[in-house]
Each structure stands twice: as structure tokens, then as C-alpha cells.
C-alpha angles and dihedrals in degrees: 000000000000117000091245094046096103091053092046091049092050090051092046091049091052094045096046094043090053092047090050093045094241102112090144093058111136117229147136106218093204092051093049091048090049090052090049088052092051091051093046095049102034100039112016131301097258089056090077099078092036091053095049091046093051092045090053092046093049091048091050091050090049094056105290096248130127093264092054090051092048091051092049092048091049092049093050093046092050091050093049092048091048091049091050091048092049092054097051 
């Protein structure tokens, strides 16, 4: 990842959240990227965007707060790790 990637991602998060009208969206960029990496490496690469979309959707349906997001991330990560373990 480029040295300025974290700054660019922070800017992108702020810009996109504003454009979507969700400036108050909870999220830890590093944690979401880590989850995407788990999905890409433990399931299959195209699972990354699908996983992050579904996690966000589930979190929104469960209240949209930081705790709902943390629960959804944990569930997705557990499933990806279990799937990877099952295939080895």
C-alpha cells in the first residue's frame, strides 16, 4: 500500500460518506480493510466487497451504531476463518 494510502482512504471515507448523507457512519477503516482481506484470502478475492457490503447492511439493520458494526464484523470474520479452516 502506498505511504499516503491511509490519508487518501480517510479523505475518501469523508467524501463518500458526505455524498451518501451518512457522515455519522461508524467505522474503523483499518478494521474494515482487515475484514476485506480476510474474505479475499480465506474465501475468494471477490468476496471482499460482498463481505463489506453485507456487514454494512447488517449493521444498519441492527441499529447502525458502532456496536452493531462490531458484531457484524466479528460474525463475518468468524465465518471466513471457519471456512478457511474447513478447506485446509
